[in-house]
LUMVO-667972 format. One record per atom (N, C-alpha, C): x, y, z; residue in three letters. Coordinates in steps of 0.02 Angstrom, whole numbers, padded with zeros to 5 digits, always signed. Layout:
% residues N
XYZala;...
//
This chain:
% residues 361
-01314+00830-01547met;-01330+00830-01620met;-01342+00758-01642met;-01397+00749-01680glu;-01415+00682-01703glu;-01366+00658-01757glu;-01354+00592-01757asn;-01312+00563-01809asn;-01346+00567-01877asn;-01307+00587-01926gln;-01334+00590-01994gln;-01333+00519-02024gln;-01389+00499-02052val;-01394+00433-02083val;-01384+00441-02159val;-01345+00396-02188ser;-01333+00399-02260ser;-01398+00389-02298ser;-01400+00420-02356glu;-01456+00407-02402glu;-01432+00355-02453glu;-01468+00300-02456tyr;-01447+00245-02500tyr;-01491+00242-02562tyr;-01460+00215-02615lys;-01496+00203-02677lys;-01511+00128-02680lys;-01576+00112-02683val;-01597+00042-02678val;-01636+00022-02741val;-01616-00033-02770leu;-01651-00061-02828leu;-01694-00119-02804leu;-01758-00118-02821ile;-01803-00172-02799ile;-01834-00205-02860ile;-01821-00270-02868leu;-01850-00308-02923leu;-01919-00333-02902leu;-01971-00304-02933gly;-02039-00323-02916gly;-02076-00263-02887gly;-02129-00240-02922ala;-02163-00179-02902ala;-02226-00191-02861ala;-02245-00254-02852ser;-02306-00267-02813ser;-02288-00268-02739ser;-02267-00325-02712tyr;-02246-00329-02642tyr;-02186-00283-02630tyr;-02145-00274-02680gly;-02087-00231-02673gly;-02104-00159-02656gly;-02164-00137-02674ser;-02183-00068-02660ser;-02193-00055-02586ser;-02204-00108-02546leu;-02210-00100-02473leu;-02142-00082-02444leu;-02091-00122-02460leu;-02024-00105-02437leu;-02002-00038-02465leu;-02018-00025-02528ala;-02000+00040-02559ala;-02029+00098-02520ala;-02092+00092-02500thr;-02126+00146-02463thr;-02091+00161-02397thr;-02071+00107-02362lys;-02036+00117-02298lys;-01968+00151-02310lys;-01934+00133-02364leu;-01870+00165-02380leu;-01880+00238-02399leu;-01933+00252-02438leu;-01947+00321-02458leu;-01964+00364-02398leu;-02001+00337-02351met;-02017+00374-02289met;-01953+00394-02252met;-01903+00351-02257ala;-01839+00363-02222ala;-01791+00405-02263ala;-01811+00428-02323gly;-01770+00473-02362gly;-01724+00441-02412gly;-01729+00375-02422his;-01687+00342-02471his;-01719+00345-02541his;-01680+00333-02593ser;-01708+00332-02660ser;-01716+00260-02683ser;-01769+00247-02720val;-01787+00179-02741val;-01805+00178-02815val;-01779+00128-02849lys;-01802+00114-02917lys;-01833+00045-02918lys;-01895+00041-02943leu;-01931-00022-02949leu;-01921-00050-03019leu;-01907-00115-03023val;-01900-00149-03087val;-01965-00186-03101val;-01996-00172-03159cys;-02061-00201-03172cys;-02075-00200-03247cys;-02136-00218-03265leu;-02156-00219-03336leu;-02165-00148-03362leu;-02162-00139-03428pro;-02165-00071-03456pro;-02227-00032-03435pro;-02286-00063-03437his;-02347-00026-03420his;-02349-00008-03346his;-02320-00051-03304glu;-02316-00035-03232glu;-02268+00023-03221glu;-02210+00021-03255ala;-02161+00074-03247ala;-02190+00142-03269ala;-02227+00141-03324asp;-02258+00204-03348asp;-02307+00231-03296asp;-02348+00187-03268leu;-02398+00207-03218leu;-02364+00235-03156leu;-02313+00200-03131ile;-02278+00221-03070ile;-02241+00287-03080ile;-02208+00294-03137asn;-02173+00357-03151asn;-02221+00416-03159asn;-02282+00401-03180arg;-02332+00453-03190arg;-02369+00470-03125arg;-02388+00418-03088glu;-02433+00428-03031glu;-02405+00404-02964glu;-02343+00378-02963gly;-02315+00353-02900gly;-02349+00288-02878gly;-02337+00270-02815thr;-02370+00211-02786thr;-02412+00232-02727thr;-02460+00190-02710arg;-02502+00200-02650arg;-02498+00136-02609arg;-02481+00143-02547val;-02483+00086-02500val;-02530+00103-02444val;-02581+00062-02435arg;-02631+00073-02382arg;-02619+00023-02326arg;-02618+00048-02265met;-02606+00002-02209met;-02642+00024-02146met;-02658-00025-02104pro;-02688-00008-02039pro;-02636+00021-01992pro;-02657+00070-01953ile;-02615+00100-01902ile;-02653+00099-01836ile;-02617+00083-01783arg;-02648+00077-01717arg;-02688+00140-01699arg;-02746+00129-01670asp;-02791+00182-01645asp;-02823+00222-01702asp;-02821+00196-01763arg;-02855+00230-01818arg;-02901+00180-01853arg;-02963+00200-01863glu;-03012+00155-01894glu;-03000+00147-01968glu;-02983+00202-02001glu;-02973+00200-02074glu;-02901+00181-02090glu;-02892+00148-02148leu;-02825+00135-02172leu;-02791+00202-02189leu;-02727+00206-02176val;-02687+00264-02196val;-02656+00250-02264val;-02662+00298-02310glu;-02633+00289-02377glu;-02568+00328-02382glu;-02516+00293-02400leu;-02450+00324-02409leu;-02438+00332-02484leu;-02437+00395-02506asp;-02427+00412-02576asp;-02352+00427-02586asp;-02320+00388-02629ser;-02247+00395-02637ser;-02227+00466-02657ser;-02270+00502-02691arg;-02253+00569-02714arg;-02249+00619-02657arg;-02276+00600-02599gln;-02276+00645-02541gln;-02225+00625-02488gln;-02182+00577-02505leu;-02133+00553-02457leu;-02064+00584-02472leu;-02019+00586-02423pro;-01954+00620-02432pro;-01909+00590-02485pro;-01910+00524-02492gly;-01867+00491-02541gly;-01893+00498-02612gly;-01851+00478-02659lys;-01868+00483-02730lys;-01881+00414-02759lys;-01938+00406-02793leu;-01957+00342-02824leu;-01958+00348-02900leu;-01932+00296-02933ser;-01940+00291-03006ser;-01947+00217-03023ser;-01964+00202-03084ala;-01973+00133-03106ala;-01947+00126-03177ala;-01926+00065-03194asp;-01901+00053-03261asp;-01903-00022-03276asp;-01891-00038-03339val;-01889-00108-03360val;-01819-00136-03347val;-01812-00203-03342pro;-01747-00232-03324pro;-01690-00213-03370pro;-01703-00207-03435thr;-01649-00195-03484thr;-01621-00124-03479thr;-01656-00080-03443ala;-01633-00010-03437ala;-01592+00003-03374ala;-01579-00050-03335ile;-01548-00042-03269ile;-01474-00058-03271ile;-01434-00015-03238asp;-01364-00030-03225asp;-01357-00040-03149asp;-01347-00101-03127pro;-01346-00114-03054pro;-01290-00078-03018pro;-01238-00057-03054lys;-01183-00021-03021lys;-01205+00046-02994lys;-01264+00069-03012asp;-01290+00133-02988asp;-01320+00127-02918asp;-01321+00067-02889phe;-01358+00056-02827phe;-01315+00027-02772phe;-01335+00043-02710asp;-01299+00019-02650asp;-01326-00049-02627asp;-01389-00062-02641leu;-01422-00122-02616leu;-01476-00142-02666leu;-01485-00208-02673val;-01538-00234-02716val;-01587-00274-02673val;-01652-00262-02682gly;-01703-00301-02650gly;-01735-00348-02701gly;-01739-00412-02685leu;-01769-00461-02730leu;-01840-00474-02706leu;-01890-00448-02743ala;-01960-00452-02721ala;-02006-00484-02772ala;-01978-00515-02824met;-02019-00551-02873met;-02030-00623-02848met;-02079-00656-02878gln;-02088-00727-02866gln;-02030-00765-02898gln;-02008-00818-02866glu;-01949-00854-02889glu;-01951-00874-02963glu;-02007-00898-02991pro;-02006-00917-03062pro;-01992-00859-03110pro;-02002-00797-03087gln;-01994-00739-03132gln;-01921-00723-03147gln;-01874-00747-03107tyr;-01805-00727-03116tyr;-01773-00757-03178tyr;-01804-00807-03207arg;-01776-00836-03269arg;-01803-00801-03331arg;-01849-00752-03322ser;-01880-00717-03379ser;-01828-00677-03418ser;-01837-00673-03484pro;-01791-00633-03525pro;-01787-00561-03499pro;-01729-00534-03495gly;-01719-00467-03468gly;-01705-00469-03394gly;-01748-00502-03356val;-01738-00508-03284val;-01676-00551-03271val;-01671-00606-03307arg;-01615-00651-03297arg;-01548-00616-03309arg;-01545-00576-03362glu;-01483-00541-03377glu;-01467-00488-03324glu;-01519-00455-03299leu;-01508-00406-03245leu;-01482-00440-03183leu;-01512-00496-03165val;-01489-00534-03106val;-01416-00555-03114val;-01399-00577-03174glu;-01330-00597-03188glu;-01282-00538-03178glu;-01303-00479-03200ser;-01261-00420-03193ser;-01255-00400-03119ser;-01309-00405-03081ile;-01307-00391-03009ile;-01257-00437-02975ile;-01259-00501-02995ala;-01214-00551-02964ala;-01142-00537-02982ala;-01127-00525-03045thr;-01057-00517-03066thr;-01028-00451-03041thr;-01071-00401-03030asn;-01047-00337-03002asn;-01045-00338-02925asn;-01066-00393-02896gln;-01064-00404-02823gln;-01099-00348-02785gln;-01160-00332-02807ile;-01202-00283-02771ile;-01237-00321-02715ile;-01234-00297-02653pro;-01268-00333-02599pro;-01343-00341-02612pro;-01368-00401-02601cys;-01438-00417-02615cys;-01474-00439-02552cys;-01534-00413-02541met;-01577-00436-02487met;-01641-00462-02517met;-01652-00527-02511ser;-01712-00557-02539ser;-01770-00548-02490ser;-01829-00528-02515ile;-01890-00530-02475ile;-01940-00578-02508ile;-01912-00630-02539met;-01954-00684-02566met;-01969-00734-02511met;-02027-00767-02516asn;-02039-00825-02473asn;-01989-00881-02488asn;-01974-00889-02552met;-01927-00940-02575met;-01856-00914-02566met;-01816-00944-02523pro;-01748-00918-02515pro;-01708-00928-02578pro;-01672-00878-02601pro;-01627-00890-02658pro;-01581-00949-02643pro;-01568-00989-02693leu;-01525-01047-02684leu;-01458-01027-02653leu;-01434-00968-02671thr;-01371-00942-02644thr;-01373-00937-02568thr;-01430-00916-02540tyr;-01434-00907-02468tyr;-01428-00973-02430tyr;-01453-01026-02461leu;-01449-01092-02428leu;-01376-01110-02413leu;-01331-01084-02454lys;-01260-01099-02444lys;-01233-01067-02380lys;-01269-01018-02352arg;-01248-00987-02290arg;-01274-01024-02228arg;-01316-01075-02238leu;-01343-01112-02182leu;-01299-01172-02167leu;-01271-01176-02107pro;-01227-01231-02090pro;-01263-01298-02096pro;-01229-01347-02125gly;-01257-01414-02128gly;-01306-01426-02184gly;-01320-01374-02225val;-01368-01382-02281val;-01329-01391-02346val;-01347-01441-02383asp;-01319-01453-02450asp;-01365-01418-02500asp;-01344-01358-02520ala;-01386-01318-02566ala;-01396-01354-02632ala;-01344-01388-02657asp;-01351-01422-02721asp;-01404-01476-02721asp;-01417-01506-02663ala;-01469-01557-02657ala;-01539-01527-02660ala;-01543-01460-02660cys;-01608-01426-02664cys;-01621-01395-02733cys;-01575-01405-02780arg;-01580-01372-02845arg;-01645-01390-02881arg;-01669-01452-02872his;-01730-01474-02907his;-01792-01436-02885his;-01788-01400-02829cys;-01846-01363-02804cys;-01856-01296-02840cys;-01806-01275-02878tyr;-01807-01210-02910tyr;-01829-01215-02983tyr;-01865-01164-03006thr;-01888-01163-03075thr;-01829-01167-03123thr;-01776-01129-03109asp;-01714-01133-03146asp;-01657-01116-03098asp;-01626-01167-03070ala;-01575-01157-03019ala;-01514-01120-03046ala;-01503-01122-03111thr;-01442-01090-03139thr;-01444-01014-03132thr;-01504-00985-03121val;-01510-00913-03110val;-01465-00890-03054val;-01455-00933-03004trp;-01421-00913-02942trp;-01347-00932-02942trp;-01323-00962-02995asp;-01255-00991-02994asp;-01200-00938-02992asp;-01213-00878-03016ser;-01160-00827-03018ser;-01153-00788-02953ser;-01200-00797-02906phe;-01198-00758-02844phe;-01148-00787-02795phe;-01113-00742-02761asp;-01070-00759-02705asp;-01113-00753-02642asp;-01117-00804-02600pro;-01158-00801-02539pro;-01141-00742-02494pro;-01079-00716-02499lys;-01060-00658-02458lys;-01102-00597-02471lys;-01130-00593-02532tyr;-01168-00534-02551tyr;-01244-00546-02551tyr;-01265-00601-02520met;-01337-00618-02519met;-01362-00627-02448met;-01417-00594-02433thr;-01451-00608-02370thr;-01525-00617-02382thr;-01559-00641-02330leu;-01630-00657-02335leu;-01668-00618-02283leu;-01726-00592-02303cys;-01768-00554-02258cys;-01837-00586-02258cys;-01860-00607-02201ser;-01924-00642-02197ser;-01981-00595-02214ser;-02019-00611-02267pro;-02074-00565-02287pro;-02137-00577-02246pro;-02133-00562-02181asp;-02190-00575-02137asp;-02251-00531-02150asp;-02241-00466-02168pro;-02301-00426-02182pro;-02343-00456-02238pro;-02409-00458-02228gln;-02454-00484-02278gln;-02486-00426-02316gln;-02483-00428-02382ala;-02510-00374-02423ala;-02537-00402-02489ala;-02581-00363-02521phe;-02610-00386-02584phe;-02628-00325-02627phe;-02633-00337-02691arg;-02657-00286-02736arg;-02733-00292-02741arg;-02771-00241-02719pro;-02844-00244-02725pro;-02863-00251-02799pro;-02902-00302-02817pro;-02915-00315-02888pro;-02952-00259-02924pro;-02987-00218-02887glu;-03025-00164-02919glu;-02984-00101-02929glu;-02922-00102-02905glu;-02879-00042-02907glu;-02827-00047-02963glu;-02793+00009-02975glu;-02738+00009-03023glu;-02679-00031-02995glu;-02631-00047-03038leu;-02575-00089-03019leu;-02525-00054-02972leu;-02533+00010-02961asn;-02487+00046-02916asn;-02514+00050-02845asn;-02567+00012-02830val;-02598+00013-02763val;-02584-00054-02728val;-02560-00050-02666leu;-02549-00110-02625leu;-02583-00098-02558leu;-02617-00150-02533gln;-02650-00144-02468gln;-02620-00195-02420gln;-02600-00171-02362val;-02569-00213-02311val;-02624-00242-02266val;-02623-00308-02260arg;-02672-00343-02219arg;-02645-00355-02149arg;-02581-00375-02145leu;-02550-00391-02081leu;-02484-00352-02077leu;-02482-00297-02039pro;-02423-00252-02039pro;-02368-00273-01990pro;-02340-00332-02000thr;-02285-00355-01958thr;-02218-00331-01988thr;-02163-00353-01959asn;-02097-00327-01979asn;-02061-00372-02028asn;-02019-00341-02069phe;-01970-00378-02109phe;-01912-00396-02063phe;-01892-00460-02063lys;-01837-00482-02019lys;-01780-00510-02062lys;-01725-00472-02062ala;-01669-00489-02106ala;-01611-00518-02067ala;-01576-00565-02097ala;-01512-00589-02071ala;-01457-00541-02094ala;-01404-00537-02055arg;-01348-00495-02074arg;-01314-00522-02137arg;-01276-00479-02169phe;-01231-00502-02222phe;-01169-00532-02188phe;-01129-00566-02228glu;-01066-00592-02200glu;-01020-00535-02181glu;-01019-00481-02221ser;-00972-00426-02207ser;-01003-00376-02158ser;-00960-00348-02115asp;-00982-00297-02068asp;-01004-00234-02105asp;-00971-00218-02160glu;-00987-00157-02198glu;-01058-00159-02225glu;-01076-00214-02256his;-01143-00219-02284his;-01196-00226-02229his;-01178-00258-02175thr;-01225-00263-02119thr;-01236-00194-02088thr;-01184-00154-02084ala;-01191-00086-02057ala;-01239-00045-02100ala;-01238-00055-02166met;-01286-00021-02209met;-01357-00041-02191met;-01368-00106-02182leu;-01435-00129-02163leu;-01457-00098-02097leu;-01411-00095-02050arg;-01429-00067-01984arg;-01444+00008-01988arg;-01408+00043-02032glu;-01424+00114-02043glu;-01494+00122-02072glu;-01510+00079-02120ile;-01577+00081-02150ile;-01630+00064-02098ile;-01615+00014-02057glu;-01661-00005-02003glu;-01675+00056-01958glu;-01622+00091-01938gln;-01630+00149-01893gln;-01668+00205-01927gln;-01654+00217-01991ser;-01687+00271-02027ser;-01762+00258-02034ser;-01780+00194-02043ile;-01852+00176-02046ile;-01884+00186-01978ile;-01849+00166-01925asp;-01875+00175-01857asp;-01888+00249-01843asp;-01844+00292-01867asp;-01849+00363-01851asp;-01902+00400-01893asp;-01923+00370-01948ser;-01968+00406-01994ser;-02039+00410-01966ser;-02074+00463-01984arg;-02144+00474-01965arg;-02183+00497-02026arg;-02248+00487-02023phe;-02292+00507-02078phe;-02341+00560-02051phe;-02348+00613-02089thr;-02396+00666-02071thr;-02463+00651-02104thr;-02513+00639-02064thr;-02580+00622-02090thr;-02613+00685-02119thr;-02668+00676-02158pro;-02702+00734-02186pro;-02726+00784-02133pro;-02737+00760-02070asp;-02758+00806-02018asp;-02699+00837-01979asp;-02638+00825-02005gly;-02580+00858-01977gly;-02545+00821-01921gly;-02567+00761-01904glu;-02536+00724-01849glu;-02477+00683-01875glu;-02422+00685-01838glu;-02364+00643-01855glu;-02373+00575-01822glu;-02374+00522-01862val;-02386+00456-01835val;-02329+00408-01854val;-02319+00359-01811glu;-02272+00305-01825glu;-02308+00254-01868glu;-02276+00231-01920val;-02308+00185-01967val;-02278+00115-01957val;-02320+00064-01951pro;-02293-00004-01940pro;-02256-00031-02002pro;-02230-00090-01994val;-02188-00126-02042val;-02117-00096-02040val;-02078-00122-01994lys;-02009-00100-01986lys;-01961-00152-02015lys;-01898-00134-02020leu;-01846-00181-02038leu;-01808-00199-01975leu;-01800-00264-01963arg;-01763-00288-01905arg;-01704-00330-01929arg;-01644-00311-01911val;-01583-00345-01935val;-01556-00387-01878val;-01543-00451-01892ser;-01519-00498-01842ser;-01450-00525-01860ser;-01411-00542-01810asp;-01347-00574-01822asp;-01355-00648-01840asp;-01415-00676-01830ser;-01427-00747-01843ser;-01449-00758-01915ser;-01417-00805-01949val;-01438-00822-02017val;-01504-00861-02018val;-01528-00881-01958phe;-01588-00923-01954phe;-01652-00883-01944phe;-01646-00819-01927val;-01706-00779-01913val;-01757-00780-01970val;-01736-00773-02034pro;-01786-00775-02087pro;-01821-00842-02095pro;-01791-00896-02067leu;-01821-00962-02073leu;-01884-00969-02031leu;-01897-00919-01987ala;-01958-00921-01947ala;-02020-00924-01992ala;-02014-00897-02052lys;-02071-00896-02099lys;-02087-00967-02124lys;-02038-01012-02125trp;-02050-01078-02153trp;-02105-01116-02117trp;-02105-01113-02051ala;-02158-01148-02013ala;-02226-01119-02030ala;-02230-01053-02039met;-02293-01021-02057met;-02317-01044-02126met;-02271-01047-02172leu;-02288-01067-02240leu;-02313-01139-02243leu;-02280-01183-02205met;-02298-01253-02207met;-02364-01266-02170met;-02376-01230-02116ala;-02438-01241-02077ala;-02498-01204-02107ala;-02484-01152-02147gly;-02538-01112-02173gly;-02539-01109-02249gly;-02493-01070-02278asn;-02496-01055-02350asn;-02500-01116-02395asn;-02457-01165-02382tyr;-02456-01224-02426tyr;-02509-01275-02409tyr;-02539-01269-02350arg;-02596-01312-02333arg;-02661-01283-02358arg;-02657-01228-02397cys;-02716-01205-02434cys;-02732-01253-02492cys;-02683-01293-02512phe;-02694-01345-02563phe;-02731-01403-02531phe;-02786-01425-02561thr;-02819-01485-02538thr;-02839-01527-02599thr;-02859-01589-02588ala;-02880-01632-02643ala;-02943-01605-02676ala;-02979-01562-02641asp;-03043-01535-02667asp;-03037-01463-02691asp;-02977-01437-02695gly;-02968-01367-02716gly;-02933-01328-02662gly;-02931-01262-02671met;-02895-01220-02622met;-02942-01194-02569met;-02913-01174-02513arg;-02952-01146-02457arg;-02914-01087-02428arg;-02948-01044-02390pro;-02914-00986-02359pro;-02860-01008-02309pro;-02812-00964-02298ile;-02759-00979-02249ile;-02790-00991-02179ile;-02838-00950-02161arg;-02870-00959-02095arg;-02898-01030-02088arg;-02930-01055-02140asp;-02958-01123-02136asp;-02903-01175-02134asp;-02850-01163-02172ala;-02794-01210-02171ala;-02765-01218-02101ala;-02763-01163-02064ile;-02735-01164-01996ile;-02786-01191-01946ile;-02848-01166-01949his;-02895-01175-01894his;-02945-01233-01903his;-02950-01261-01963thr;-02995-01318-01972thr;-02973-01377-01929thr;-02908-01389-01928asp;-02880-01441-01884asp;-02820-01411-01849asp;-02834-01376-01794leu;-02782-01336-01761leu;-02725-01380-01735leu;-02741-01439-01713glu;-02689-01483-01685glu;-02641-01507-01739glu;-02668-01524-01798gln;-02623-01543-01853gln;-02581-01484-01874gln;-02611-01425-01877ser;-02573-01365-01894ser;-02517-01354-01844ser;-02532-01361-01780arg;-02481-01353-01728arg;-02425-01405-01737arg;-02445-01466-01754ser;-02396-01520-01763ser;-02348-01505-01821ser;-02376-01483-01878val;-02335-01466-01936val;-02289-01407-01920val;-02319-01357-01889tyr;-02282-01296-01872tyr;-02222-01312-01827tyr;-02236-01349-01774asn;-02183-01364-01725asn;-02131-01412-01754asn;-02151-01453-01801trp;-02102-01497-01835trp;-02052-01455-01875trp;-02077-01404-01910val;-02032-01360-01948val;-01988-01319-01901val;-02017-01297-01845val;-01978-01262-01794val;-01921-01306-01769val;-01937-01370-01756asp;-01885-01416-01732asp;-01831-01428-01784asp;-01852-01430-01849leu;-01803-01436-01903leu;-01756-01375-01903leu;-01785-01315-01896ser;-01745-01254-01894ser;-01695-01255-01836ser;-01718-01280-01779lys;-01674-01284-01720lys;-01618-01335-01732lys;-01634-01388-01766lys;-01582-01439-01780lys;-01528-01409-01825lys;-01548-01364-01870leu;-01499-01331-01913leu;-01456-01281-01875leu;-01483-01256-01818gly;-01444-01209-01778gly;-01482-01149-01753gly;-01546-01144-01769ala;-01586-01087-01747ala;-01596-01088-01672ala;-01598-01030-01641ala;-01612-01025-01569ala;-01687-01011-01560ala;-01710-01024-01500glu;-01781-01013-01484glu;-01804-00943-01502glu;-01761-00894-01486glu;-01780-00824-01497glu;-01780-00805-01571glu;-01752-00847-01615asp;-01754-00834-01687asp;-01823-00849-01717asp;-01863-00887-01681leu;-01924-00915-01709leu;-01986-00885-01676leu;-02044-00902-01703val;-02108-00873-01679val;-02151-00929-01650val;-02178-00920-01590pro;-02221-00973-01561pro;-02284-00984-01603pro;-02307-01046-01605phe;-02366-01063-01645phe;-02427-01021-01625phe;-02437-01010-01561glu;-02497-00974-01538glu;-02500-00904-01568glu;-02443-00871-01572lys;-02441-00803-01602lys;-02460-00806-01675lys;-02434-00857-01710tyr;-02450-00864-01781tyr;-02523-00881-01791tyr;-02550-00927-01751ala;-02620-00947-01759ala;-02667-00889-01748ala;-02650-00846-01700thr;-02692-00787-01687thr;-02692-00740-01747thr;-02632-00727-01775ala;-02627-00684-01834ala;-02664-00715-01893ala;-02663-00782-01897gly;-02695-00817-01953gly;-02770-00811-01955gly;-02800-00792-01899glu;-02873-00784-01898glu;-02897-00729-01945glu;-02853-00683-01962gly;-02872-00629-02007gly;-02854-00641-02080gly;-02826-00700-02095leu;-02804-00714-02164leu;-02860-00752-02200leu;-02905-00714-02230leu;-02968-00742-02255leu;-02965-00766-02327leu;-02909-00757-02360asn;-02902-00778-02430asn;-02852-00836-02436asn;-02856-00875-02489pro;-02804-00924-02502pro;-02736-00889-02512pro;-02683-00926-02501ser;-02616-00898-02510ser;-02602-00882-02584ser;-02553-00839-02596ser;-02537-00820-02664ser;-02513-00880-02705ser;-02476-00927-02673val;-02453-00986-02711val;-02512-01029-02731val;-02561-01036-02686ala;-02620-01076-02703ala;-02661-01043-02757ala;-02670-00977-02752arg;-02708-00941-02803arg;-02675-00947-02871arg;-02608-00943-02872ala;-02572-00949-02935ala;-02581-01019-02964ala;-02572-01071-02923ala;-02578-01139-02948ala;-02648-01155-02972ala;-02698-01135-02934tyr;-02767-01149-02954tyr;-02790-01102-03009tyr;-02750-01051-03024gly;-02763-01007-03081gly;-02729-01031-03144gly;-02693-01088-03140gly;-02663-01117-03200gly;-02588-01110-03206gly;-02554-01080-03156ala;-02481-01071-03161ala;-02447-01139-03166ala;-02396-01141-03209gln;-02357-01203-03216gln;-02299-01207-03167gln;-02279-01148-03141tyr;-02224-01146-03093tyr;-02242-01097-03038tyr;-02228-01116-02976ile;-02238-01072-02919ile;-02177-01080-02873ile;-02173-01039-02821glu;-02119-01047-02772glu;-02130-01112-02733glu;-02078-01152-02728arg;-02084-01218-02696arg;-02046-01220-02629arg;-02067-01179-02582val;-02037-01181-02516val;-02050-01248-02483val;-02108-01278-02499asp;-02124-01344-02472asp;-02071-01395-02493asp;-02049-01391-02555cys;-01998-01436-02581cys;-01931-01425-02547cys;-01913-01360-02536val;-01850-01344-02503val;-01849-01372-02432val;-01904-01361-02395val;-01907-01384-02326val;-01902-01461-02324val;-01938-01494-02369lys;-01935-01568-02370lys;-01864-01591-02387lys;-01832-01559-02435ser;-01764-01580-02455ser;-01714-01571-02399ser;-01718-01515-02363ile;-01672-01503-02308ile;-01686-01552-02251ile;-01750-01567-02239ala;-01767-01616-02187ala;-01739-01685-02204ala;-01744-01703-02267thr;-01718-01768-02289thr;-01643-01772-02277thr;-01608-01716-02289gln;-01536-01715-02275gln;-01521-01726-02201gln;-01569-01706-02158gln;-01560-01714-02086gln;-01588-01780-02060gln;-01612-01822-02106gly;-01641-01887-02086gly;-01709-01881-02056gly;-01746-01827-02072leu;-01812-01816-02043leu;-01866-01819-02097leu;-01927-01836-02076ser;-01984-01834-02122ser;-02047-01816-02084ser;-02097-01793-02120cys;-02161-01771-02091cys;-02215-01790-02140cys;-02260-01835-02121ala;-02311-01860-02167ala;-02356-01804-02195ala;-02381-01757-02153pro;-02421-01702-02181pro;-02383-01660-02232pro;-02317-01650-02220leu;-02277-01612-02269leu;-02269-01651-02334leu;-02258-01716-02328asp;-02254-01757-02388asp;-02318-01753-02429asp;-02374-01750-02394glu;-02439-01745-02428glu;-02445-01677-02463glu;-02423-01625-02430ile;-02424-01558-02461ile;-02384-01558-02526ile;-02323-01584-02523val;-02279-01585-02581val;-02312-01624-02638val;-02344-01679-02622ser;-02377-01720-02673ser;-02436-01683-02705ser;-02475-01649-02663leu;-02532-01610-02689leu;-02508-01555-02736leu;-02456-01520-02715val;-02431-01464-02757val;-02401-01492-02821val;-02362-01546-02816asp;-02334-01578-02876asp;-02389-01595-02926asp;-02442-01626-02900ala;-02497-01650-02943ala;-02533-01592-02976ala;-02545-01538-02939lys;-02581-01481-02967lys;-02540-01448-03022lys;-02475-01439-03010leu;-02432-01407-03061leu;-02425-01452-03123leu;-02421-01517-03112glu;-02417-01562-03170glu;-02482-01560-03210glu;-02537-01555-03176glu;-02603-01549-03210glu;-02603-01485-03252glu;-02578-01430-03225asn;-02575-01367-03261asn;-02530-01372-03323asn;-02474-01406-03316arg;-02428-01413-03374arg;-02458-01456-03428arg;-02494-01509-03408gln;-02526-01553-03457gln;-02582-01518-03495gln;-02611-01467-03462ala;-02668-01433-03493ala;-02646-01384-03548ala;-02582-01368-03550val;-02556-01322-03601val;-02540-01359-03665val;-02568-01338-03721pro;-02554-01373-03785pro;-02480-01371-03801pro;-02455-01425-03829ala;-02384-01429-03848ala;-02369-01381-03904ala;
//
């Protein structure tokens, strides 16, 4: 007789990228509530979500309609949420959004009620940095839009999940549609407690076991799995990718696609990437926690658009996620520096300052 897996109630802050994780949870029979803006919540409650992704041996994208999946999906605004109703919280908004009215109060309530949180942000919550040996989290506070958002969290209840899958909202579609470009896995570090880690592992197994029935009646395995590791350094594998690709979309002449950022000067990209890998190893990461540059460079050939941080900055955003700043700050603590990274940080600083100056007082 097969082991029965618990059905968990999961709250996910952020309905865009968060709908990818939500879809995988719904396929596995869990219930999910998405936290989003009122018009998004109305749309999702009325029509569900659609996630389109490539599946091996199929030419067409497969569309996963939340209304046809075993789990139950709903959406609401931050002020309507009681976090005590949930077993797990997923943090899937961009870091600057957590200081927004309503969201900030919800985050505070999640923290004070000690609900286990798994971040799938590129920007690690400041709280998670406290779980990394040898890192002075307070020395990284200046990298955050508002570091005080994270002050109520206990690191025991916070983990980080590397958001490796690449996805975007097609601009011609409704806000409840997400398209997956690169269907890789979410890689999460364990919680400090065995109990909360066991929950993650149950969710991991339930996602592995789930299948999707296509319109032609075939049961297929759907990519994008959850992988739970005992190493707190596994999610840091994304940092080398971000520094070699996403943040090098910033140039003095404007933004460029991730593919060009990686492949225009492949040797410099390799140098930046391996420097961040070496930094991660100095902190305590093992070789198997990280991803070889060649594998990343191959995947990067299909990333034909600028990164979301670059698009936001060149679209006028005054604040974006500053993983570049976090990596530089941690490196400085270790007595390390990297000239290309320093250049990245300067370019991003200058662009954001330009955007702030452009806004009338």
